[in-house]
Each structure stands twice: as structure tokens, then as C-alpha cells.
C-alpha positions in Angstrom: 16.0 5.4 18.2 14.1 7.0 21.0 12.3 10.2 20.3 8.9 11.6 19.8 8.2 11.8 16.1 5.3 12.6 13.9 6.1 11.3 10.4 3.9 11.6 7.3 3.5 7.9 6.9 1.1 5.8 8.8 2.9 3.1 10.3 5.3 3.4 7.5 4.2 0.1 6.6 0.8 -0.8 7.9 0.5 -4.5 8.5 -2.2 -5.9 6.2 -4.9 -8.0 7.7 -3.5 -11.3 6.3 -0.2 -10.8 8.2 -0.5 -12.7 11.5 0.9 -11.8 14.9 4.5 -12.9 15.5 5.9 -14.0 18.9 7.6 -10.6 19.0 4.3 -8.8 18.4 2.7 -10.7 21.3 5.7 -9.8 23.5 5.5 -6.1 22.6 1.7 -6.1 23.3 2.3 -7.7 26.7 5.1 -5.4 27.6 3.0 -2.4 26.5 0.2 -3.5 28.9 -2.4 -4.5 26.4 -5.5 -6.0 28.0 -6.6 -9.6 27.7 -9.6 -8.6 25.6 -7.4 -6.6 23.3 -5.1 -9.5 22.8 -8.0 -12.0 22.2 -9.4 -9.7 19.6 -6.1 -9.3 17.7 -5.5 -13.1 17.9 -9.0 -13.8 16.5 -8.6 -11.2 13.7 -5.1 -11.9 12.6 -4.1 -15.3 13.9 -0.4 -16.1 14.6 2.6 -17.1 12.6 4.1 -19.5 15.3 3.1 -22.5 17.4 3.1 -22.0 21.1 6.0 -24.0 22.7 6.4 -24.6 26.5 9.2 -22.0 26.5 7.1 -19.4 24.8 4.2 -20.1 27.1 6.3 -19.6 30.1 7.8 -16.4 28.6 4.3 -15.0 27.8 3.0 -15.9 31.3 5.9 -14.2 32.9 5.0 -11.1 30.8 1.4 -11.2 32.1 -0.5 -13.4 29.6 -3.7 -14.8 31.1 -5.0 -18.4 30.7 -7.5 -17.2 28.1 -4.7 -15.6 26.0 -2.5 -18.7 26.2 -5.4 -20.9 25.1 -6.2 -18.6 22.2 -2.5 -18.6 21.1 -2.5 -22.4 21.3 -5.6 -22.7 19.1 -4.3 -20.1 16.6 -1.0 -21.9 16.3 -2.7 -25.2 15.5 -4.3 -23.6 12.4 -1.0 -22.8 10.8 -0.2 -24.2 7.4 3.1 -26.0 6.8 6.1 -23.7 7.1 6.8 -21.7 4.0 3.6 -22.9 2.2 0.6 -20.7 1.4 -2.7 -21.6 2.9 -5.2 -23.6 0.7 -6.5 -21.3 -2.1 -3.9 -18.6 -1.5 -1.2 -17.7 -3.9 2.5 -17.8 -2.9 3.8 -14.5 -1.6 6.0 -12.4 -3.9 9.5 -11.5 -2.6 8.3 -7.9 -2.1 5.4 -9.1 0.1 7.8 -11.3 2.0 10.1 -8.4 2.6 7.3 -6.2 3.9 6.0 -9.0 6.1 9.5 -9.4 7.6 9.7 -5.8 8.7 7.7 -5.1 11.8 4.7 -2.7 11.6 4.0 -0.4 14.4 2.6 -2.3 17.3 -1.2 -2.3 17.6 -2.1 0.4 20.2 -5.0 0.6 22.6 -4.1 4.1 23.5 -6.5 5.9 21.1 -9.6 7.0 23.0 -12.9 5.4 22.1 -15.2 7.9 20.4 -18.1 8.6 22.8 -21.4 7.5 21.4 -24.4 9.8 21.2 -27.9 10.0 20.0 -29.4 13.1 18.3 -32.0 13.9 15.7 -30.9 14.9 12.2 -32.5 17.9 10.4 -35.3 15.7 9.1 -36.2 14.5 12.6 -34.7 11.0 12.1 -32.5 9.4 14.8 -28.8 9.9 14.3 -26.9 7.4 16.5 -23.1 7.2 16.2 -23.3 3.5 17.3 -25.2 2.7 14.1 -22.0 3.4 12.1 -19.9 0.8 13.9 -17.4 -0.8 11.6 -17.2 2.2 9.3 -14.7 5.0 9.0 -16.4 8.1 10.3 -15.5 11.8 9.8 -17.2 13.6 12.6 -17.3 17.4 11.9 -18.4 20.0 14.4 -19.3 23.2 12.6 -21.4 26.3 12.4 -23.2 28.1 9.5 -21.6 31.4 10.5 -18.0 29.9 10.6 -15.9 31.0 7.6 -13.4 28.1 7.7 -16.4 25.7 7.9 -17.8 27.2 4.7 -14.5 26.6 3.0 -14.1 22.9 4.1 -17.7 21.6 3.8 -17.6 21.3 0.0 -14.6 19.1 0.5 -16.5 17.0 3.0 -19.3 16.7 0.5 -16.8 15.5 -2.1 -15.3 12.9 0.4 -18.8 11.5 1.1 -19.5 11.2 -2.6 -16.1 9.5 -3.3 -15.9 7.1 -0.4 -19.4 6.7 0.8 -19.9 3.3 -0.8 -16.5 2.0 0.6 -17.5 2.1 4.3 -17.0 5.8 5.0 -19.4 8.2 6.5 -19.3 12.0 7.1 -21.5 13.2 10.1 -22.0 16.9 10.7 -22.9 18.3 14.1 -23.9 22.0 14.0 -23.4 24.2 17.0 -25.6 27.0 15.8 -28.3 28.5 18.1 -31.0 28.1 15.4 -31.8 25.1 13.3 -33.3 27.4 10.6 -29.9 28.8 9.5 -28.4 25.3 9.5 -31.2 23.9 7.3 -30.7 26.8 4.8 -27.0 26.2 4.7 -27.6 22.4 4.3 -29.7 23.1 1.2 -27.5 25.9 -0.3 -24.4 23.7 0.0 -26.2 20.5 -1.2 -24.8 18.6 1.8 -25.1 14.8 1.2 -24.5 13.5 4.7 -26.6 13.6 7.9 -26.4 16.7 10.1 -27.8 17.2 13.6 -27.9 20.0 16.1 -25.4 19.8 18.9 -26.5 19.8 22.5 -24.6 20.4 25.8 -24.1 16.7 26.5 -22.4 16.0 23.1 -20.3 19.1 23.5 -19.2 17.9 26.9 -18.5 14.4 25.7 -16.1 15.7 23.1 -14.1 18.0 25.4 -16.0 21.2 25.2 -15.1 22.0 21.6 -12.5 24.7 22.1 -12.7 25.8 18.4 -14.9 25.5 15.3 -14.5 23.6 13.1 -13.3 20.6 15.0 -13.0 17.3 13.0 -12.4 13.8 14.3 -11.5 10.8 12.2 -12.9 7.6 13.8 -11.6 4.3 12.6 -13.5 1.0 12.1 -12.4 0.1 15.7 -14.5 3.0 17.1 -11.4 4.9 18.3 -10.5 8.5 17.5 -7.3 8.3 15.4 -7.0 12.0 14.6 -8.5 15.3 16.0 -8.0 18.4 13.9 -8.8 21.9 15.2 -9.6 24.3 12.3 -9.7 23.7 8.6 -6.5 22.1 7.3 -4.5 24.0 4.8 -4.1 21.0 2.7 -7.3 19.1 2.1 -5.4 16.3 0.4 -4.6 15.2 3.9 -8.3 14.3 4.5 -8.2 12.2 1.3 -5.1 10.3 2.2 -6.1 9.7 5.8 -9.5 8.4 4.8 -8.0 6.0 2.3 -5.5 4.7 4.9 -8.2 4.1 7.5 -10.4 2.4 4.9 -7.6 0.1 4.0 -7.3 -1.2 7.6 -9.3 -3.8 9.4 -11.0 -2.9 12.7 -8.5 -2.3 15.4 -5.5 -1.6 13.3 -3.4 1.5 12.5 -3.6 5.2 12.9 -3.7 8.1 10.6 -1.6 11.2 10.5 -1.7 14.4 12.5 -3.1 15.0 16.0 -5.0 17.9 17.4 -3.3 21.2 16.6 -0.8 22.3 19.2 -0.6 19.0 21.1 2.7 18.2 22.7 4.5 14.9 22.0 7.4 13.0 23.5 8.8 9.7 22.4 11.4 7.8 20.5 12.4 7.2 16.9 10.0 5.2 14.8 9.6 3.4 11.5 10.2 4.5 7.9 8.1 4.4 4.8 7.6 1.5 2.5 9.4 3.3 -0.2 13.1 2.4 -0.4 15.6 5.0 0.6 17.7 6.8 -2.1 20.7 4.9 -3.4 24.0 6.9 -3.2 26.3 7.1 -6.2 30.0 7.1 -6.2 30.2 10.7 -5.1 28.0 10.1 -2.1 25.0 11.9 -3.5 21.7 10.1 -3.4 20.2 9.0 -6.7 16.5 8.4 -7.3 15.8 4.7 -6.9 13.4 2.6 -8.9 11.5 -0.1 -7.1 14.6 -0.8 -5.0 14.4 -4.6 -5.3 13.4 -6.6 -8.3 12.8 -10.3 -8.2 14.9 -12.2 -10.7 13.3 -15.5 -11.7 16.4 -16.6 -13.6 18.6 -16.3 -10.5 19.0 -19.8 -9.0 18.2 -20.3 -5.3 20.9 -22.0 -3.3 20.1 -25.4 -1.6 19.2 -25.4 2.2 22.7 -26.5 3.1 24.3 -23.9 0.9 22.1 -21.2 2.5 23.5 -22.1 5.9 27.0 -21.9 4.5 26.3 -18.5 3.0 24.9 -17.2 6.3 28.0 -18.4 8.2 30.2 -16.9 5.4 28.7 -13.5 5.3 28.7 -13.3 9.1 32.4 -14.0 9.1 32.9 -11.3 6.4 30.9 -8.9 8.5 33.3 -9.6 11.4 36.2 -8.7 9.1 34.3 -5.6 7.9 33.7 -4.4 11.5 37.3 -4.9 12.3 38.3 -3.0 9.1 35.9 -0.1 9.8 37.6 0.4 13.1 40.7 1.3 11.1 39.0 4.1 9.3 38.1 7.6 10.3 35.0 9.1 8.8 32.4 11.9 9.0 28.8 11.2 10.1 26.0 13.7 9.6 22.8 13.0 11.6 19.7 15.0 10.6 16.1 14.7 11.7 13.3 17.0 10.4 9.8 17.3 11.8 7.3 18.0 9.0 3.8 19.5 9.1 0.8 18.0 7.1 1.9 20.0 4.1 5.4 18.6 4.2 7.0 21.8 5.4 9.9 21.6 8.0 8.7 22.9 11.4 11.6 21.6 13.5 15.1 20.1 13.0 17.8 18.3 14.9 21.3 18.0 13.5 24.7 16.9 14.7 27.8 16.2 12.6 30.5 14.0 14.0 34.1 13.2 13.0 34.6 9.6 14.1 38.2 9.1 15.3 40.0 6.4 17.3 42.6 6.6 20.0 45.8 4.5 20.3 43.8 1.8 22.1 41.2 1.6 19.3 38.5 3.4 21.3 35.9 5.3 19.3 35.9 9.1 19.7 33.1 11.3 18.4 34.2 14.9 17.8 31.1 17.1 17.2 31.8 19.5 14.4 28.4 21.0 13.9 25.4 21.2 16.2 22.8 24.0 15.7 20.0 24.5 18.2 17.6 21.7 18.3 14.2 23.0 17.2 12.1 19.8 17.2 8.7 20.4 18.7 6.8 17.2 18.8 9.7 14.8 19.7 13.1 14.9 21.2 16.3 13.0 20.7 17.3 10.6 23.5 20.4 8.6 24.2 18.8 5.5 22.7 18.3 7.5 19.5 22.0 8.4 19.5 22.9 4.8 20.0 20.8 3.8 17.0 22.6 6.4 14.9 25.9 4.8 16.0 25.4 1.1 15.8 21.9 -0.2 14.8 21.0 1.7 11.6 24.4 1.0 10.1 23.5 -2.7 10.9 26.4 -5.2 11.2 25.7 -8.9 11.7 28.9 -10.7 12.7 29.4 -14.3 13.7 29.6 -13.1 17.3 26.0 -11.6 17.1 24.6 -14.3 14.8 23.4 -16.6 17.6 21.2 -13.7 18.9 19.3 -13.6 15.6 17.1 -15.8 13.5 18.2 -15.5 9.8 16.0 -17.0 7.0 16.6 -17.0 3.3 13.9 -15.2 1.3 15.1 -15.1 -2.3 17.6 -14.0 -4.9 17.1 -10.5 -6.2 18.7 -7.6 -8.0 19.6 -4.4 -6.2 20.6 -1.7 -8.6 23.6 -3.1 -10.5 24.3 -6.1 -8.3 22.6 -9.4 -7.5 22.1 -10.4 -3.9 20.7 -13.0 -1.6 17.9 -11.6 0.6 17.5 -12.7 4.2 15.1 -11.8 6.9 16.7 -11.1 10.3 14.9 -11.0 13.6 16.1 -11.3 17.2 15.6 -14.7 18.8 14.8 -13.1 22.2 14.1 -9.6 23.2 16.1 -9.0 26.4 15.1 -6.2 28.7 17.2 -3.0 28.2 18.5 -3.9 24.8 17.6 -2.7 21.3 17.8 -4.9 18.2 17.4 -4.8 14.5 14.5 -6.6 12.8 14.1 -6.5 9.1 15.8 -7.6 5.8 19.4 -7.6 4.6 20.6 -7.9 1.0 23.9 -9.9 0.7 26.1 -9.5 -2.4 26.2 -13.0 -4.0 29.8 -12.5 -5.0 31.4 -10.6 -2.1 29.1 -12.1 0.5 28.8 -8.8 2.3 25.7 -6.9 3.3 25.0 -4.1 0.7 21.6 -2.9 2.0 19.5 -3.3 5.1 15.9 -2.2 5.7 13.9 -2.6 8.9 13.1 -1.3 12.3 14.5 -1.1 15.8 12.8 -3.3 18.4 11.3 -3.4 20.9 9.2 -0.3 20.9 7.6 1.0 24.1 9.9 -1.0 26.4 12.2 1.9 26.9 9.6 4.5 27.9 10.7 6.6 31.0 8.9 9.3 32.9 5.8 8.9 30.7 7.7 9.1 27.4 6.9 6.7 24.6 9.7 4.9 22.6 8.9 4.5 18.9 11.2 3.9 16.0 11.0 4.6 12.2 11.4 2.1 9.5 14.7 2.9 7.8 16.9 1.8 4.9 20.7 1.8 4.9 22.8 1.5 1.8 26.5 0.6 1.6 29.2 1.3 -1.0 32.5 -0.4 -1.6 35.4 1.5 -0.1 39.0 1.0 -1.3 37.8 -1.9 -3.4 37.5 -4.2 -0.3 34.6 -3.7 2.1 31.0 -2.4 1.7 30.8 0.5 4.2 27.5 2.3 5.1 27.2 5.6 3.3 23.5 6.6 3.5 20.5 6.0 5.8 17.1 7.3 5.2 13.8 7.2 7.2 10.6 8.9 6.2 7.8 7.9 8.5 5.0 9.0 10.8 5.2 7.9 14.4 2.0 7.6 16.3 2.0 8.4 20.0 -0.9 8.4 22.4 -1.1 12.1 21.8 -1.1 11.8 18.0 1.3 11.3 15.1 4.5 13.1 14.2 5.9 13.1 10.6 9.7 12.8 10.7 12.3 12.5 8.0 15.8 11.3 8.9 19.0 11.3 6.8 22.3 10.0 8.0 25.4 10.3 5.8 28.7 8.5 6.3 31.5 10.1 4.3 35.2 10.9 4.1 36.4 7.3 4.9 40.1 7.4 5.5 42.3 4.6 6.7 44.7 5.3 9.5 47.6 3.4 11.0 46.8 1.2 14.1 48.2 -1.9 15.7 45.4 -4.0 14.2 46.1 -5.6 10.9 43.5 -7.0 8.4 45.4 -9.9 6.8 42.7 -10.8 4.3 39.6 -9.3 2.8 39.1 -12.1 0.2 35.6 -13.6 0.1 35.2 -16.6 2.4 34.6 -19.8 0.5 31.4 -21.2 2.0 31.4 -24.5 0.3 34.0 -25.9 2.7 31.8 -25.3 5.8 32.0 -22.7 8.5 34.8 -20.3 7.9 37.7 -20.3 10.4 38.0 -17.5 12.8 40.1 -14.7 11.2 43.5 -13.8 12.6 
């Protein structure tokens, strides 16, 4: 999807420090114009999960990689443990951890501005240098003793310092009062437990002139400004959540929610939260899920040969499913909500379609409902619409199979059924194309995809006219229709997309309903499960 979204999740799934860079991550960074220094830092911090082949080296050089970056990638690749084995001293990853690792996190960004350093004297006459807090999460608060909103939020900041001060967090206050006397009295009356200094014209200029008081900036361990908030937030829990998220990240990773009040945004759909989307019941209404996927130790894992047979078999069944779905009309409702920090809807996009087919089997979208688009921080693009149509209801047929790398991850239970779990990622990111990257659950009896969760890649490569292209992490569920094929019935994304101008919290719900078979010249001769034990399935008639 391509649109500018601010969703309430930080990179719906923030990549933990132990998750190394993939070849796709490097490609996205190069395409996005990351500097050599930025790449070297990330490679050093996170390592890589691949070994540099001559083909990859040529590809990276064509995308702008320098000799120093290529050398760093080679050295990092040589440190890899054997495929599929944990490093010495590390435990084996759980299935849930493998699933999260297989779904791409938001690409590291170098777009956040570096917080300007300054040197002042605190109220006790001691030096207060921002550079001394390098490696910490800093909440920099510009305030005044005469400011009503400041009086309401400073007790919360005192509480934050008390709660997180020993975890690498620091509140710093910079007062804009004319007189230090009133600030000192306020400091004592409110029992402020963090350093406070008097602002000067240089610091005011460094931070954009301070158009309002209070102004609060959240600075990550990487020294970059991840959020700028004008005024006191209505929901102080946001401070709590944002600080926790930044503390959980190593230097140089991730962003927190919400940008400066009133900032405009433009971009593309982004990722979704780590929480699984709601499962739909027989009537099409979503039901509250549990953990979504539970590992089942008593479920046997197939042999490597059997895994390859299963992959070929479910790809063949997907081809039959795709052909069968073209014989059904259905209704599709696409809804995107933009949420404020309190979770209130501040803008919405919605279009409902009746999906029909002409005599030649060509798809026809008849718009049945389209209220005025009121999204403020993002807008829907043609790429977004294309993801609504074909990528979020992901289908992996034997025709598309060569374009993807499919790896077996485990045997798990999804609600009432058992399924094989596979990671899916594009083998190559071709310019001008969008792909699915994530995880699919394949019913171990019907050998059809029943659930998919992931993201659309690449991000950023489709930016035009200064727009950013970001996508949310989403989950799509399927249900069995007419006792034959598993058709998509529900897609959900709930994520925060982070643009250069800040984050946008978006929630997306797509429903597919009213499936009705119609007469056409195409006949589905069989929907029986393909028997994988006999080798690759024959091409269906």
C-alpha cells in the first residue's frame, strides 16, 4: 500500500537487536540513500543473516554500495553460524520468534534530525551538556513557571524520571522564564528530580524558535529526535509507552509515536502490529483471537523431501483456488482510519466494491459506497489500491513460486486447525514491483493457505514527488467457502507508520463477503487435495 499513515504502533514489530540485517534490508537501505557510515554502523551493530555471494556483491554495488560497505558485509557474513542453528550459548528460537523475525520491520531510517547539542548551567550552577547523555533516552522539555499546561505535565515528568531513571532514561528541563528566581521556587515547590537550566537565545534558535510552550522532544539513544510534541498531551500514558519503546531499542533503531502537532504527512501504507488480527467466524464477524498461533510439540515435522513436496502441492492448490475465485462474485469493503494519540478517529477512507467479471473473465470493480476521504496525515495511492486487490489477500501459485523463497518453520495450531508454517520472501526485488514478505499457514489436510501475516516490500522505492512509501504489517484470514476452497474473508492492520515528518497511527480493515459462484466458460474439474507424496503435481486442466 502506498499512503501516509501514522499508526499507533512503533514499527508494528520493532526488530530486536539480535535480528541481523537481511539482504533485502541492505537493498532497501541502499535504495533509500543511506550513507556508507550509516550502513557500516548498522552492520556492526546487528550483523547480517546471509553470506555475500558474487551476485549479491554486484547487485549491491549497482545500488551504490561502497568498497567499505562490501568489505563489512563480507566480514559479517563470515561470522554466521551454521544455517538453522543457534549461535554458541544461545537457545533455539521459538516458532513465535521465528515468525516475527520472518516479517520485515520498518527499514532503519536516517531521516530523523539529530538533536542539536548545547551547553548550559543548571540551577545549581553546574554544567548541563546534552552530549553527556549520549546513549540515553532523553526527554527534553521546554517550559515556563507561568505556563498552565507546564504545571499540569511536570508532575508526570517527575514520575517518569523516578520510574525509568535507572534504565537509561533522563528528563532535562529548559526554562524560558525571564527570571531564574521564579524557576528555582517552582523547582522546589514541585520537587523536580531532574536537571533544569535557563534557556538562552542560542538554544532557542537551535530548536526552531520554540513556537509554543511547553514543547517536548523525545531523543533516542542514537541522538536523533524521534518525536516533537507541542503542548501538553491529553493522554500522558503516551509518554510512558513511548519511553518504554525507545528504551527497548538499541542505538540507531526505531521511532516512537506521534510527531509535532499539526505536521502534514504524505506516504504509503505501512506495517501492522505484532498482535494477530481478529479471526472471523462463520457469519463473517471477527472473533477475539487468543495468541493466534500456538506451537504444538506433538505435531510431527515433515522430512526435508516432504517439505518440498508440500510446497509444490500447496502452490498447485493455490493455482486452483485462484482459478476458482475468478468464478465467484463477492463484496469487498476497504476501510482505513487515522487515529490520534488517544485512539480517537480523526480521519477515514472507505470504499466498498462489488467484484464482478465480464464474459471474458475480466475483473470489474463496481464502487457501491465511497464517502468523502477525510484522512489528514496520509492519502491513498494507486499502489495502496493494488495491495487491497492482490497482495493483502495473498495467493502463492506455482506460477509465482519461483519468485519467492519459501522455508518451512514449524507445525502449529491456528484456532481449530493444524497447519504447516512457512516463511515467504521475494528472491529479488525488481524495480516497480511490490511483493509480499512474511509468513503463511497452510492447512495440513487441505494443503491450502488459511492465514497470512506480513508486509508489502519494498518500502520507499515507490516514492514520487517527495512522497514516502510505507506499508503496515497486516494479517489476512481465510474461510472455507462451499466446502472446497479457503477464500480470504478478513484483513486487519493496526500500525504506526513513521515518515520523515513523524508517525501516523492507522487502522485498516478489509472484509470480503457475499461470495457467489457464477456461470463462466472456465470449469474447475477437481478441488481434491493434491497428493504430494508422488512428486510435483501435474498442471491442472
